[in-house]
C-alpha positions as a Markdown table, in Angstrom:
| # | Residue | x | y | z |
|---|---|---|---|---|
| 1 | Met | 85.5 | 43.1 | 120.4 |
| 2 | Ala | 83.8 | 46.2 | 121.7 |
| 3 | Phe | 85.5 | 49.4 | 122.8 |
| 4 | Ile | 84.8 | 52.5 | 124.7 |
| 5 | Gln | 87.4 | 55.5 | 124.4 |
| 6 | Thr | 88.1 | 57.6 | 127.0 |
| 7 | Asp | 90.4 | 60.6 | 126.9 |
| 8 | Thr | 91.3 | 63.2 | 129.5 |
| 9 | Val | 91.9 | 66.8 | 128.6 |
| 10 | Thr | 92.8 | 70.0 | 130.8 |
| 11 | Leu | 91.4 | 73.1 | 129.1 |
| 12 | Arg | 94.1 | 75.5 | 127.6 |
| 13 | Gly | 93.3 | 79.2 | 126.9 |
| 14 | Tyr | 93.0 | 78.9 | 123.3 |
| 15 | Glu | 90.5 | 76.3 | 123.7 |
| 16 | Cys | 88.0 | 78.6 | 125.6 |
| 17 | Asp | 86.1 | 81.5 | 124.9 |
| 18 | Ala | 86.3 | 85.2 | 125.9 |
| 19 | Leu | 84.3 | 84.3 | 128.9 |
| 20 | Gly | 86.8 | 81.2 | 129.9 |
| 21 | Arg | 84.2 | 78.7 | 128.9 |
| 22 | Leu | 85.2 | 76.0 | 126.9 |
| 23 | Ser | 84.3 | 76.6 | 123.2 |
| 24 | Ile | 82.0 | 74.8 | 121.1 |
| 25 | Pro | 84.1 | 74.5 | 118.3 |
| 26 | Ala | 86.8 | 73.1 | 120.6 |
| 27 | Leu | 84.6 | 70.8 | 122.3 |
| 28 | Met | 83.8 | 69.4 | 118.9 |
| 29 | Asn | 87.0 | 68.7 | 118.0 |
| 30 | Phe | 87.8 | 67.1 | 121.2 |
| 31 | Met | 85.0 | 64.6 | 120.4 |
| 32 | Gln | 85.9 | 64.2 | 116.9 |
| 33 | Glu | 89.4 | 63.0 | 117.9 |
| 34 | Ser | 88.2 | 60.6 | 120.7 |
| 35 | Ala | 85.7 | 59.2 | 117.6 |
| 36 | Asn | 89.0 | 58.9 | 115.6 |
| 37 | Arg | 90.9 | 57.2 | 118.2 |
| 38 | Asn | 88.0 | 54.9 | 119.0 |
| 39 | Ala | 87.7 | 53.5 | 115.0 |
| 40 | Leu | 91.4 | 53.0 | 115.4 |
| 41 | Asp | 90.8 | 50.4 | 118.0 |
| 42 | Tyr | 87.8 | 49.2 | 115.7 |
| 43 | Gly | 89.9 | 48.9 | 112.6 |
| 44 | Ile | 87.7 | 51.5 | 111.0 |
| 45 | Gly | 89.9 | 54.6 | 111.2 |
| 46 | Ile | 90.2 | 57.2 | 108.1 |
| 47 | Ala | 93.1 | 55.4 | 106.9 |
| 48 | Asp | 91.5 | 52.0 | 107.1 |
| 49 | Leu | 88.8 | 53.4 | 105.0 |
| 50 | Glu | 91.0 | 55.4 | 102.7 |
| 51 | Arg | 92.8 | 52.4 | 101.8 |
| 52 | Gln | 89.8 | 50.8 | 100.2 |
| 53 | Gly | 88.3 | 54.1 | 98.9 |
| 54 | Phe | 86.2 | 55.5 | 101.3 |
| 55 | Gly | 85.6 | 57.9 | 103.7 |
| 56 | Trp | 83.5 | 58.9 | 106.7 |
| 57 | Met | 81.0 | 61.7 | 106.7 |
| 58 | Leu | 78.9 | 63.2 | 109.6 |
| 59 | Met | 75.5 | 63.3 | 108.8 |
| 60 | Arg | 73.4 | 64.1 | 112.1 |
| 61 | Phe | 74.9 | 65.5 | 115.5 |
| 62 | Arg | 73.2 | 66.9 | 118.3 |
| 63 | Leu | 75.2 | 68.4 | 121.3 |
| 64 | Arg | 73.6 | 69.4 | 125.0 |
| 65 | Met | 75.5 | 71.2 | 127.2 |
| 66 | His | 74.8 | 70.7 | 130.9 |
| 67 | His | 77.4 | 72.8 | 132.4 |
| 68 | Tyr | 80.3 | 74.4 | 131.1 |
| 69 | Pro | 83.8 | 73.7 | 131.9 |
| 70 | Arg | 86.2 | 76.3 | 132.3 |
| 71 | Tyr | 90.1 | 77.3 | 131.8 |
| 72 | Gly | 92.3 | 75.0 | 133.8 |
| 73 | Gln | 89.6 | 72.4 | 134.3 |
| 74 | Thr | 90.5 | 68.7 | 133.5 |
| 75 | Ile | 87.3 | 66.8 | 131.9 |
| 76 | Arg | 86.8 | 63.3 | 130.2 |
| 77 | Val | 85.6 | 62.8 | 126.9 |
| 78 | Ile | 84.0 | 59.4 | 126.6 |
| 79 | Thr | 82.8 | 58.0 | 123.1 |
| 80 | Tyr | 81.4 | 54.6 | 121.7 |
| 81 | Pro | 79.5 | 53.3 | 118.8 |
| 82 | Thr | 75.9 | 52.4 | 119.9 |
| 83 | Asp | 74.4 | 51.1 | 116.5 |
| 84 | Val | 75.4 | 49.9 | 113.0 |
| 85 | Glu | 72.8 | 49.9 | 110.2 |
| 86 | Lys | 72.9 | 49.4 | 106.6 |
| 87 | Tyr | 74.0 | 52.7 | 105.5 |
| 88 | Phe | 74.5 | 54.5 | 109.1 |
| 89 | Ile | 76.5 | 54.2 | 112.2 |
| 90 | His | 75.1 | 55.8 | 115.5 |
| 91 | Arg | 77.9 | 57.3 | 118.0 |
| 92 | Asp | 77.1 | 58.5 | 121.4 |
| 93 | Phe | 79.5 | 61.1 | 123.6 |
| 94 | Arg | 79.7 | 61.6 | 127.3 |
| 95 | Ile | 81.8 | 64.7 | 128.6 |
| 96 | Glu | 82.3 | 64.4 | 132.2 |
| 97 | Asp | 84.1 | 66.4 | 135.1 |
| 98 | Glu | 86.8 | 64.8 | 136.9 |
| 99 | Thr | 84.5 | 63.4 | 139.9 |
| 100 | Gly | 82.0 | 61.8 | 136.9 |
| 101 | Asn | 79.5 | 64.7 | 136.7 |
| 102 | Leu | 77.8 | 65.0 | 133.5 |
| 103 | Leu | 79.0 | 68.6 | 131.6 |
| 104 | Ala | 77.5 | 67.8 | 128.1 |
| 105 | Asp | 76.4 | 64.6 | 125.9 |
| 106 | Ala | 76.1 | 64.1 | 122.3 |
| 107 | Thr | 74.7 | 61.8 | 119.8 |
| 108 | Ser | 75.6 | 61.4 | 116.2 |
| 109 | Val | 74.9 | 59.8 | 112.8 |
| 110 | Trp | 77.6 | 58.8 | 110.4 |
| 111 | Leu | 77.8 | 57.4 | 106.9 |
| 112 | Val | 80.4 | 56.1 | 104.4 |
| 113 | Phe | 81.0 | 57.9 | 101.1 |
| 114 | Ser | 82.8 | 56.7 | 97.9 |
| 115 | Met | 86.1 | 58.7 | 97.4 |
| 116 | Glu | 85.8 | 58.3 | 93.6 |
| 117 | Lys | 82.3 | 58.9 | 93.3 |
| 118 | Arg | 81.5 | 61.2 | 96.3 |
| 119 | Ala | 78.7 | 59.7 | 96.8 |
| 120 | Met | 77.1 | 57.6 | 99.9 |
| 121 | Val | 77.7 | 53.9 | 99.8 |
| 122 | Pro | 76.2 | 51.2 | 102.2 |
| 123 | Leu | 78.6 | 50.3 | 105.2 |
| 124 | Pro | 81.0 | 47.9 | 104.1 |
| 125 | Asp | 81.0 | 44.3 | 105.7 |
| 126 | Phe | 84.4 | 45.2 | 108.1 |
| 127 | Ile | 82.2 | 48.2 | 109.6 |
| 128 | Lys | 79.0 | 46.3 | 110.0 |
| 129 | Ala | 80.8 | 43.4 | 111.9 |
| 130 | Leu | 81.8 | 45.6 | 114.8 |
| 131 | Ser | 80.1 | 45.0 | 118.0 |
| 132 | Pro | 78.8 | 48.1 | 120.1 |
| 133 | Pro | 79.8 | 47.7 | 123.9 |
| 134 | Ile | 77.2 | 46.2 | 126.2 |
| 135 | Gly | 76.5 | 48.4 | 129.2 |
| 136 | Pro | 76.3 | 52.2 | 128.1 |
| 137 | Glu | 72.3 | 53.4 | 127.5 |
| 138 | Pro | 72.2 | 54.8 | 124.5 |
| 139 | Leu | 70.6 | 58.2 | 123.8 |
| 140 | Pro | 67.4 | 58.3 | 121.7 |
| 141 | Lys | 68.4 | 58.1 | 118.0 |
| 142 | Leu | 68.0 | 61.6 | 116.1 |
| 143 | Pro | 65.2 | 61.8 | 113.5 |
| 144 | Gly | 66.6 | 61.8 | 110.1 |
| 145 | Lys | 64.5 | 64.9 | 109.5 |
| 146 | Pro | 63.9 | 67.1 | 112.4 |
| 147 | Asp | 61.3 | 69.8 | 112.2 |
| 148 | Phe | 63.3 | 72.6 | 111.2 |
| 149 | Gln | 64.6 | 70.8 | 108.2 |
| 150 | Thr | 61.0 | 71.0 | 106.8 |
| 151 | Lys | 59.8 | 74.2 | 108.3 |
| 152 | Pro | 59.7 | 77.6 | 106.0 |
| 153 | Phe | 63.2 | 79.7 | 106.7 |
| 154 | Gly | 63.4 | 83.3 | 106.3 |
| 155 | Ala | 66.9 | 84.6 | 107.1 |
| 156 | Thr | 67.3 | 87.9 | 108.9 |
| 157 | Arg | 71.1 | 87.4 | 109.1 |
| 158 | Gln | 73.3 | 86.5 | 106.3 |
| 159 | Lys | 77.2 | 86.3 | 106.6 |
| 160 | Asp | 79.5 | 85.4 | 103.5 |
| 161 | Val | 82.0 | 83.0 | 103.9 |
| 162 | Glu | 84.9 | 81.4 | 101.6 |
| 163 | Val | 86.4 | 78.3 | 102.4 |
| 164 | Gly | 90.0 | 78.5 | 103.0 |
| 165 | Trp | 92.5 | 75.9 | 103.2 |
| 166 | Leu | 92.7 | 75.4 | 106.8 |
| 167 | Ser | 88.8 | 74.5 | 107.0 |
| 168 | Ile | 89.9 | 71.2 | 104.9 |
| 169 | Asp | 90.1 | 67.9 | 106.2 |
| 170 | Gln | 92.0 | 64.7 | 104.9 |
| 171 | Asn | 88.8 | 63.9 | 103.0 |
| 172 | Gln | 89.4 | 66.8 | 100.9 |
| 173 | His | 86.0 | 68.7 | 102.1 |
| 174 | Val | 85.0 | 71.2 | 104.8 |
| 175 | Asn | 85.7 | 69.9 | 108.2 |
| 176 | Asn | 82.4 | 69.5 | 110.3 |
| 177 | Val | 83.3 | 71.6 | 113.2 |
| 178 | Ala | 84.3 | 74.6 | 110.6 |
| 179 | Tyr | 80.4 | 75.0 | 110.0 |
| 180 | Val | 79.7 | 75.2 | 113.6 |
| 181 | Gln | 82.2 | 77.9 | 114.1 |
| 182 | Trp | 80.9 | 79.8 | 111.0 |
| 183 | Leu | 77.4 | 79.4 | 112.2 |
| 184 | Ile | 77.8 | 80.7 | 115.8 |
| 185 | Glu | 80.1 | 83.5 | 114.7 |
| 186 | Ser | 77.4 | 84.7 | 112.3 |
| 187 | Leu | 75.1 | 85.4 | 115.4 |
| 188 | Asp | 74.6 | 89.2 | 116.8 |
| 189 | Lys | 76.7 | 90.4 | 119.5 |
| 190 | Glu | 74.2 | 90.4 | 122.1 |
| 191 | Thr | 73.5 | 86.7 | 121.9 |
| 192 | Leu | 77.3 | 85.8 | 121.9 |
| 193 | Gln | 78.3 | 88.5 | 124.6 |
| 194 | Thr | 75.1 | 87.4 | 127.2 |
| 195 | Gly | 73.8 | 83.9 | 125.9 |
| 196 | Glu | 74.9 | 80.2 | 126.5 |
| 197 | Leu | 74.5 | 77.7 | 124.2 |
| 198 | Thr | 72.4 | 75.0 | 125.6 |
| 199 | Glu | 71.8 | 72.7 | 122.5 |
| 200 | Ile | 72.9 | 72.4 | 119.1 |
| 201 | Asp | 71.4 | 70.1 | 116.3 |
| 202 | Leu | 72.6 | 69.6 | 113.1 |
| 203 | Val | 71.8 | 68.2 | 109.5 |
| 204 | Tyr | 74.8 | 67.7 | 107.3 |
| 205 | Arg | 73.2 | 67.9 | 103.4 |
| 206 | Ser | 76.2 | 68.2 | 101.2 |
| 207 | Glu | 79.9 | 68.7 | 100.9 |
| 208 | Ser | 81.8 | 72.1 | 100.3 |
| 209 | His | 85.2 | 72.4 | 99.3 |
| 210 | Trp | 88.3 | 74.9 | 98.9 |
| 211 | Gly | 87.4 | 78.2 | 97.6 |
| 212 | Asp | 83.5 | 77.6 | 97.6 |
| 213 | Gln | 81.4 | 80.4 | 98.4 |
| 214 | Leu | 79.0 | 79.9 | 101.4 |
| 215 | Leu | 76.1 | 81.9 | 102.9 |
| 216 | Val | 75.7 | 81.4 | 106.4 |
| 217 | Gln | 71.9 | 82.5 | 107.3 |
| 218 | Ser | 70.1 | 82.5 | 110.6 |
| 219 | Ala | 66.6 | 83.6 | 111.8 |
| 220 | Pro | 65.1 | 83.5 | 115.6 |
| 221 | Glu | 62.6 | 81.3 | 117.1 |
| 222 | Pro | 60.5 | 81.6 | 120.0 |
| 223 | Ser | 62.2 | 80.2 | 123.3 |
| 224 | Asp | 65.5 | 81.8 | 122.8 |
| 225 | Ala | 66.4 | 79.5 | 119.7 |
| 226 | Phe | 67.6 | 80.0 | 116.3 |
| 227 | Val | 67.5 | 78.1 | 113.0 |
| 228 | His | 70.2 | 78.5 | 110.5 |
| 229 | Arg | 71.2 | 77.5 | 106.9 |
| 230 | Ile | 74.5 | 77.4 | 105.5 |
| 231 | Ile | 74.1 | 77.5 | 101.5 |
| 232 | Gln | 76.1 | 77.3 | 98.3 |
| 233 | Gly | 76.5 | 80.9 | 97.1 |
| 234 | Asp | 76.1 | 80.3 | 93.6 |
| 235 | Thr | 73.5 | 77.6 | 93.5 |
| 236 | Gly | 71.6 | 78.1 | 96.7 |
| 237 | Lys | 72.0 | 74.1 | 97.6 |
| 238 | Asp | 71.8 | 73.3 | 101.3 |
| 239 | Val | 75.3 | 72.4 | 102.9 |
| 240 | Leu | 74.1 | 72.5 | 106.7 |
| 241 | Leu | 70.7 | 72.9 | 108.3 |
| 242 | Ala | 70.7 | 73.6 | 112.3 |
| 243 | Arg | 68.8 | 74.7 | 115.4 |
| 244 | Thr | 70.6 | 76.4 | 118.4 |
| 245 | Arg | 69.1 | 76.8 | 121.7 |
| 246 | Trp | 70.3 | 79.4 | 124.2 |
| 247 | Thr | 70.0 | 80.5 | 127.9 |
| 248 | Phe | 70.8 | 84.4 | 128.8 |
| 249 | Ser | 72.1 | 85.7 | 131.9 |
């Protein structure tokens, strides 16, 4: 069977930023929770994988904001898988207002890893057997290596982060949304106070864990964009690569 998950949320104050807009980390948490519920319907939820020694890991994610909902507004979060390959499962998201207007969309790529070896494995047969829903038009698939992954990078801003207990999820590594919050909060005051994030494109490269020391780096690009790196402080190993795009009032 094929399943589409739809969740309705009325925005609370702690889910909005200082300007009353839905915050990007809160939105990503909504999407992740909806994806978890959809996975449960398919029998591939966190607990289903854990029983067999596996866990989910996000590898690629791109979110596009078309219009920000605000405090008190009710939105719908819709998600469904779009394709299943040997190693990856693709999942799309739509965020709509109550009348069906598109507020945001996102596409993502997920992999399965061995909890024992902490390494990627081919998708188990019980995952490969799922049927994506017929009807929704999939968003274009994300490139495995976007251009910002291979371009030279010279950081102009840097912030130290120590991974705390509340950043760890059930897979015993940093939750993917925590990285995004650190990345956004590392930017300058003018960008955060006058800018509106319109797109974030993420490549998750490796795990990090409780107590790790990370460096959150960024550098400006033309056309109101930034490239970002989060690296291990002791080894310099890439944890996350990203690009954000902004509009300014």
